[in-house]
C-alpha positions as CSV (number, residue, x, y, z in Angstrom):
1,M,11.5,-25.0,-0.5
2,R,9.6,-21.9,0.8
3,K,7.4,-20.0,-1.6
4,P,8.7,-16.5,-2.6
5,L,6.1,-14.7,-0.6
6,A,7.1,-16.8,2.4
7,L,10.7,-15.7,1.9
8,L,9.6,-12.0,1.9
9,A,7.4,-12.7,5.0
10,A,10.3,-14.4,6.8
11,A,12.7,-11.5,6.0
12,A,10.1,-9.0,7.3
13,A,9.4,-11.0,10.4
14,V,13.1,-11.2,11.3
15,A,13.5,-7.5,10.7
16,A,10.4,-6.8,12.9
17,A,11.6,-9.2,15.7
18,L,14.8,-7.3,16.0
19,T,13.0,-4.1,17.0
20,I,10.4,-5.5,19.4
21,G,10.8,-5.9,23.2
22,A,14.4,-4.9,23.5
23,P,16.2,-1.7,24.6
24,V,17.2,0.7,21.8
25,S,20.9,-0.2,22.2
26,A,20.1,-3.9,21.9
27,Q,17.8,-3.3,19.0
28,A,20.5,-1.4,17.1
29,T,23.1,-4.1,17.8
30,S,20.8,-6.9,16.7
31,S,19.7,-5.1,13.6
32,T,23.2,-4.2,12.6
33,S,24.4,-7.7,13.2
34,A,21.7,-9.2,11.1
35,L,22.4,-6.7,8.3
36,E,26.1,-7.6,8.5
37,S,25.2,-11.3,8.2
38,A,23.0,-10.7,5.2
39,I,25.8,-8.7,3.5
40,N,28.3,-11.5,4.2
41,S,25.9,-13.9,2.6
42,L,25.7,-12.0,-0.7
43,H,27.4,-13.6,-3.7
44,V,29.8,-10.7,-4.2
45,D,33.6,-10.5,-3.9
46,D,35.3,-9.7,-0.5
47,A,36.2,-6.1,-1.5
48,T,32.5,-5.3,-2.3
49,K,31.4,-6.9,1.0
50,A,34.0,-4.8,2.9
51,R,32.7,-1.7,1.2
52,Y,29.1,-2.5,2.1
53,L,30.0,-3.2,5.7
54,E,31.8,0.1,5.9
55,T,28.8,1.9,4.5
56,I,26.3,0.7,7.1
57,K,28.4,2.2,9.8
58,A,26.8,5.5,8.9
59,L,23.5,4.4,10.4
60,P,22.7,6.0,13.7
61,A,22.5,3.9,16.9
62,D,18.7,3.9,17.0
63,W,18.2,3.7,13.2
64,Q,15.4,1.1,13.3
65,E,13.5,3.0,16.0
66,R,13.7,6.3,14.1
67,A,12.3,4.8,10.9
68,A,9.4,3.0,12.8
69,R,8.6,6.2,14.7
70,F,8.6,8.3,11.5
71,K,6.4,5.9,9.5
72,A,3.9,5.5,12.4
73,G,3.7,9.3,12.7
74,L,2.6,9.7,9.1
75,G,-0.1,7.2,9.5
76,V,0.3,5.8,6.0
77,T,-1.3,2.4,5.6
78,G,0.7,-0.6,4.9
79,S,0.8,-1.7,1.3
80,A,-1.6,-4.3,0.0
81,W,1.5,-6.2,-1.0
82,N,2.9,-6.4,2.6
83,E,-0.5,-7.2,4.0
84,L,-0.9,-10.0,1.5
85,A,2.6,-11.3,2.1
86,L,2.6,-11.3,5.9
87,S,-1.0,-12.4,6.6
88,A,-1.4,-15.5,8.6
89,I,-4.2,-17.7,7.3
90,N,-6.9,-18.5,9.9
91,P,-9.3,-21.1,8.5
92,N,-11.9,-20.9,11.2
93,D,-15.3,-20.0,9.8
94,Y,-13.9,-17.8,7.0
95,Q,-13.1,-18.8,3.4
96,C,-9.7,-17.3,2.9
97,A,-7.6,-19.1,0.4
98,D,-4.8,-17.6,-1.7
99,T,-6.2,-15.5,-4.5
100,S,-5.0,-15.2,-8.1
101,L,-3.2,-12.0,-7.2
102,S,-1.1,-13.7,-4.4
103,A,-0.1,-16.3,-6.9
104,W,0.9,-13.6,-9.4
105,L,3.0,-11.9,-6.8
106,D,4.6,-15.2,-5.9
107,E,5.8,-15.5,-9.5
108,R,7.3,-12.0,-9.4
109,L,9.7,-13.1,-6.6
110,E,10.5,-16.5,-7.9
111,G,14.3,-17.0,-7.7
112,A,15.1,-13.9,-5.6
113,D,18.0,-14.2,-3.2
114,F,17.0,-14.2,0.4
115,S,20.0,-12.1,1.5
116,T,19.0,-9.5,-1.0
117,I,15.4,-9.5,0.2
118,F,16.5,-9.1,3.8
119,I,18.8,-6.2,3.0
120,V,16.1,-4.5,1.0
121,V,13.5,-5.0,3.8
122,I,15.7,-3.9,6.7
123,L,17.0,-0.8,4.9
124,G,13.5,0.3,4.0
125,G,13.7,-0.4,0.3
126,L,10.1,-1.4,0.1
127,D,9.1,2.0,1.4
128,I,11.2,4.2,-0.8
129,P,8.9,4.7,-3.8
130,A,5.9,5.4,-1.6
131,Y,7.7,8.0,0.5
132,D,9.3,9.5,-2.6
133,A,5.9,10.1,-4.0
134,L,4.4,11.3,-0.7
135,L,7.2,13.6,0.4
136,F,8.7,14.9,-2.9
137,N,6.1,14.7,-5.6
138,S,3.8,17.7,-5.1
139,G,1.4,16.6,-7.8
140,D,1.5,20.0,-9.4
141,T,2.8,18.7,-12.7
142,P,1.0,16.3,-15.0
143,Q,1.4,12.7,-13.8
144,S,2.1,9.6,-15.8
145,Y,0.3,6.5,-14.4
146,G,1.6,3.1,-15.3
147,E,5.0,1.9,-16.4
148,N,4.4,3.4,-19.9
149,G,1.7,5.9,-19.0
150,E,-1.0,3.6,-20.1
151,Y,-3.3,4.5,-17.2
152,T,-2.8,8.2,-17.3
153,T,-6.1,9.1,-19.0
154,T,-8.1,6.6,-17.0
155,V,-6.8,7.8,-13.6
156,T,-6.9,11.5,-14.5
157,H,-10.5,11.5,-15.7
158,E,-11.7,9.2,-12.9
159,L,-10.3,11.6,-10.2
160,R,-12.0,14.5,-11.9
161,D,-15.3,12.6,-11.9
162,L,-15.0,11.5,-8.2
163,K,-14.5,15.1,-7.1
164,K,-17.7,16.0,-8.8
165,F,-19.6,13.1,-7.4
166,W,-19.1,13.1,-3.7
167,D,-20.3,16.0,-1.5
168,I,-17.0,16.8,0.2
169,K,-14.3,19.4,-0.2
170,S,-12.0,17.8,-2.7
171,D,-10.6,20.4,-4.9
172,D,-7.3,20.2,-3.0
173,I,-6.9,16.4,-3.5
174,R,-4.0,15.7,-5.9
175,G,-3.3,12.5,-7.8
176,V,0.3,11.3,-7.6
177,A,2.0,8.5,-9.5
178,M,4.4,6.1,-7.8
179,H,7.2,4.6,-9.9
180,G,10.0,2.2,-9.1
181,D,12.6,4.3,-11.1
182,V,13.4,6.1,-7.8
183,L,15.4,3.0,-7.0
184,K,17.7,3.7,-9.9
185,D,18.4,7.2,-8.9
186,A,20.9,7.6,-6.1
187,D,20.0,11.2,-5.3
188,R,16.3,10.5,-5.0
189,T,16.8,7.4,-3.0
190,A,19.3,9.1,-0.7
191,R,16.9,11.9,0.2
192,V,14.2,9.4,1.2
193,I,16.7,7.4,3.3
194,E,17.8,10.6,5.0
195,V,14.2,11.3,6.1
196,L,13.5,7.7,7.1
197,W,16.6,7.2,9.2
198,G,16.9,10.9,10.3
199,L,20.3,11.4,8.7
200,P,21.8,14.8,7.9
201,A,21.6,15.9,4.3
202,G,24.2,14.1,2.2
203,E,24.8,11.2,4.6
204,G,22.4,8.9,2.8
205,K,24.2,8.8,-0.5
206,D,26.4,5.8,0.3
207,L,23.5,3.8,1.7
208,A,21.5,4.7,-1.4
209,D,24.4,3.5,-3.6
210,L,24.5,0.2,-1.6
211,L,20.8,-0.4,-2.0
212,I,20.7,0.4,-5.7
213,E,23.8,-1.8,-6.3
214,V,22.4,-4.8,-4.4
215,L,19.1,-4.5,-6.3
216,A,20.7,-4.1,-9.7
217,A,22.7,-7.3,-9.1
218,D,19.7,-9.4,-8.5
219,P,17.9,-10.3,-11.8
220,V,14.6,-10.9,-9.9
221,L,14.4,-8.3,-7.2
222,N,15.4,-5.2,-9.1
223,A,13.9,-1.7,-9.3
224,D,11.5,-2.8,-12.0
225,N,9.9,-5.5,-9.8
226,P,6.2,-4.5,-9.1
227,I,6.7,-5.3,-5.4
228,F,8.1,-1.8,-4.9
229,T,5.1,-0.1,-6.3
230,F,2.4,-2.5,-5.3
231,N,0.5,0.1,-3.3
232,A,-2.1,2.8,-3.5
233,F,-3.1,5.0,-0.6
234,A,-4.8,8.2,0.4
235,F,-3.0,10.8,2.6
236,T,-4.0,13.9,4.5
237,A,-1.8,16.0,6.8
238,E,-4.9,17.5,8.5
239,G,-4.5,17.3,12.2
240,D,-1.0,15.9,12.1
241,P,1.4,18.2,14.1
242,D,4.6,16.6,12.5
243,P,6.4,19.5,10.8
244,V,7.7,17.0,8.2
245,V,4.2,16.6,6.7
246,Q,2.8,20.1,7.2
247,G,2.3,21.7,3.8
248,I,1.9,18.4,2.0
249,P,-1.4,18.5,0.1
250,D,-4.1,15.8,0.3
251,K,-3.1,13.1,-2.1
252,I,-4.1,9.8,-3.7
253,I,-0.9,7.9,-4.6
254,M,-1.2,5.2,-7.3
255,G,1.6,2.7,-7.8
256,D,2.4,1.1,-11.1
257,G,2.7,-2.4,-9.5
258,I,-0.8,-2.7,-8.2
259,M,-2.3,-1.8,-11.5
260,K,0.1,-4.1,-13.3
261,G,-0.9,-6.9,-11.0
262,M,-4.6,-6.5,-11.7
263,A,-4.0,-6.6,-15.4
264,G,-1.6,-9.6,-14.9
265,I,-4.4,-11.8,-13.5
266,G,-6.7,-10.9,-16.4
267,L,-8.9,-8.2,-14.9
268,D,-10.0,-5.4,-17.1
269,D,-7.1,-3.1,-16.4
270,E,-9.1,0.1,-16.9
271,V,-11.9,-0.9,-14.6
272,A,-9.4,-2.3,-12.0
273,A,-7.5,1.0,-11.9
274,K,-10.8,2.9,-11.5
275,S,-11.8,0.6,-8.6
276,I,-8.5,1.2,-6.8
277,L,-8.7,5.0,-7.2
278,S,-12.4,5.0,-6.1
279,H,-11.5,3.1,-3.0
280,E,-8.8,5.5,-2.1
281,F,-11.1,8.5,-2.8
282,G,-13.5,6.8,-0.3
283,H,-10.8,7.3,2.4
284,H,-10.8,11.0,1.6
285,V,-14.6,11.0,2.1
286,Q,-13.9,9.4,5.5
287,Y,-11.3,12.1,6.3
288,E,-13.7,14.9,5.5
289,D,-16.7,13.4,7.2
290,N,-14.8,12.2,10.3
291,L,-15.8,8.6,9.6
292,F,-12.8,7.0,11.1
293,D,-14.3,7.5,14.6
294,S,-16.3,4.5,15.8
295,P,-16.8,2.4,18.9
296,L,-14.6,-0.3,17.2
297,T,-10.9,-0.7,18.0
298,G,-7.9,-2.5,16.6
299,P,-8.4,-4.8,13.6
300,E,-12.2,-4.4,13.6
301,A,-11.9,-0.6,13.4
302,T,-9.5,-0.9,10.4
303,R,-11.7,-3.5,8.7
304,R,-14.7,-1.2,9.0
305,T,-13.0,1.8,7.4
306,E,-11.5,-0.4,4.6
307,L,-14.8,-2.1,3.8
308,M,-16.6,1.2,3.9
309,A,-14.1,2.6,1.3
310,D,-14.9,-0.4,-0.8
311,A,-18.5,0.4,-0.5
312,F,-18.0,4.1,-1.5
313,A,-16.2,2.8,-4.5
314,G,-18.9,0.3,-5.5
315,Y,-21.6,2.9,-5.2
316,F,-19.7,5.4,-7.4
317,L,-18.7,2.9,-10.0
318,T,-22.2,1.7,-10.5
319,H,-24.1,5.0,-10.3
320,K,-25.3,6.4,-13.6
321,R,-23.8,9.8,-12.6
322,G,-20.6,8.1,-11.5
323,G,-18.7,5.3,-13.2
324,T,-21.8,4.0,-15.0
325,L,-20.5,0.4,-15.1
326,N,-23.0,-2.1,-16.3
327,A,-23.2,-5.6,-14.8
328,K,-20.7,-7.0,-17.3
329,R,-18.1,-4.4,-16.5
330,L,-18.9,-4.3,-12.8
331,L,-17.7,-7.9,-12.3
332,P,-14.0,-7.1,-12.7
333,A,-14.4,-4.1,-10.5
334,V,-15.8,-6.0,-7.5
335,Q,-13.4,-8.9,-8.2
336,S,-10.5,-6.5,-7.8
337,F,-11.5,-5.9,-4.2
338,F,-11.8,-9.6,-3.6
339,E,-8.2,-10.1,-4.8
340,V,-6.7,-7.8,-2.3
341,G,-8.5,-9.1,0.8
342,D,-6.4,-10.5,3.6
343,C,-6.9,-12.8,6.6
344,S,-4.7,-11.0,9.2
345,F,-7.6,-11.1,11.7
346,S,-5.4,-10.0,14.6
347,S,-3.5,-7.3,12.7
348,D,-4.3,-3.6,13.0
349,G,-3.9,-3.5,9.3
350,H,-6.6,-6.0,8.6
351,H,-8.6,-4.9,5.5
352,G,-11.2,-7.6,5.5
353,T,-11.3,-11.0,4.0
354,P,-11.6,-11.4,0.2
355,N,-15.3,-12.4,0.6
356,Q,-16.0,-9.5,2.9
357,R,-14.5,-7.0,0.5
358,L,-16.5,-8.5,-2.4
359,A,-19.6,-8.4,-0.2
360,S,-19.1,-4.8,0.7
361,S,-18.6,-3.5,-2.8
362,S,-21.4,-5.7,-4.2
363,W,-23.8,-4.4,-1.6
364,A,-23.0,-0.8,-2.5
365,A,-23.3,-1.6,-6.3
366,D,-26.8,-3.1,-5.7
367,L,-27.8,0.0,-3.7
368,A,-26.9,2.3,-6.6
369,Q,-28.5,0.0,-9.2
370,D,-31.7,-0.5,-7.3
371,A,-32.2,3.1,-6.3
372,Q,-35.6,4.5,-7.4
373,K,-34.1,7.8,-8.2
374,Q,-31.2,6.8,-10.4
375,G,-30.2,10.4,-11.0
376,H,-29.9,11.2,-7.2
377,I,-26.6,10.9,-5.5
378,M,-26.9,9.8,-1.9
379,P,-25.2,12.2,0.6
380,S,-22.0,10.6,1.9
381,M,-23.1,10.7,5.5
382,T,-26.4,9.0,4.6
383,F,-24.5,6.3,2.7
384,A,-22.1,5.8,5.6
385,N,-24.9,5.3,8.1
386,L,-26.5,2.7,5.8
387,F,-23.2,0.9,5.5
388,D,-22.7,0.8,9.3
389,A,-26.1,-0.8,9.6
390,Q,-25.2,-3.4,7.0
391,L,-21.7,-4.1,8.4
392,P,-22.7,-7.0,10.7
393,V,-24.1,-8.8,7.6
394,I,-21.0,-8.1,5.5
395,V,-18.6,-9.4,8.1
396,K,-20.5,-12.5,9.3
397,P,-18.5,-15.7,9.0
398,D,-18.9,-17.4,5.6
399,A,-20.1,-20.6,7.3
400,Q,-23.3,-18.9,8.5
């Protein structure tokens, strides 16, 4: 029997294969046929199946291409959950076994129906909470972080401290919470679907009802499953000509699922939440300092920026004018980076192996702890230059 994560990966792989290397008309036919087959495999009565099949007729001919183009244009990074689920393990030279977090995620999908997983993936269900938070939560109102608001104080205070610590323009960065409850609200789900698939206003309602109904019928893969909010990401619209995103303020979006996952594997939940937020703020430092530009390309370029963000986080968390973590409390912080490492060496979304992420944040923490002038905060560009010099050491094969 395939592991739950393998089921999710298989569903995503099938969905991706339907949209690669074929004309748009062929893609639409294949995608629609596969969706119809998944609906016919659901354990529901014939009348419900007929209703679902009628609903998907509202999708435009190039529906998959539209969603892919829209998501690529926003430049939002793939979720740690998807990277973890879809990574292919390459054992050569690198130590890259499953982490405690991947095992925890496996348990969250144990017993889920494959047809339900496929329908959710191909209809963009995994994206809906993230895009709801990005496009429709301005961050103007007080946010509640965590399923029960348990991380609200930690995240709010940490974001305030990060803005004071780093030497970038940051007063416009807003913290936004991502919750799975959007997948219980047909109106909110519909407006995201309409943006993703390019549907006229009002035409996403039936598709939203279908998705919500299918999820509610599965006792495992329902809206409360942390898979839907296992993400945290930084966003800026600066330099993006897409009118859809113009006017969206700089954001750091924090999902309930990723914080729940860190607590679920026994890490200090407060420190883990701070680590995640500090990493995402590191990306905003990169945006402001134009640090995404480098001679590297493809997976190596992405790995550099992700490991650098880990390093920015490690430095802040350890610095006595930042997170002030001592050695005991620092351990779960750097462990949280290890847990979300991946081994997708050939993927443009490669974030670095678990050991590389651990090495990057640990190096930065040592830099902060060993500094002669503990009260001095290193300029972000100086820190970035030191990181680039250290990068070959951080990414060397574990066997060396």
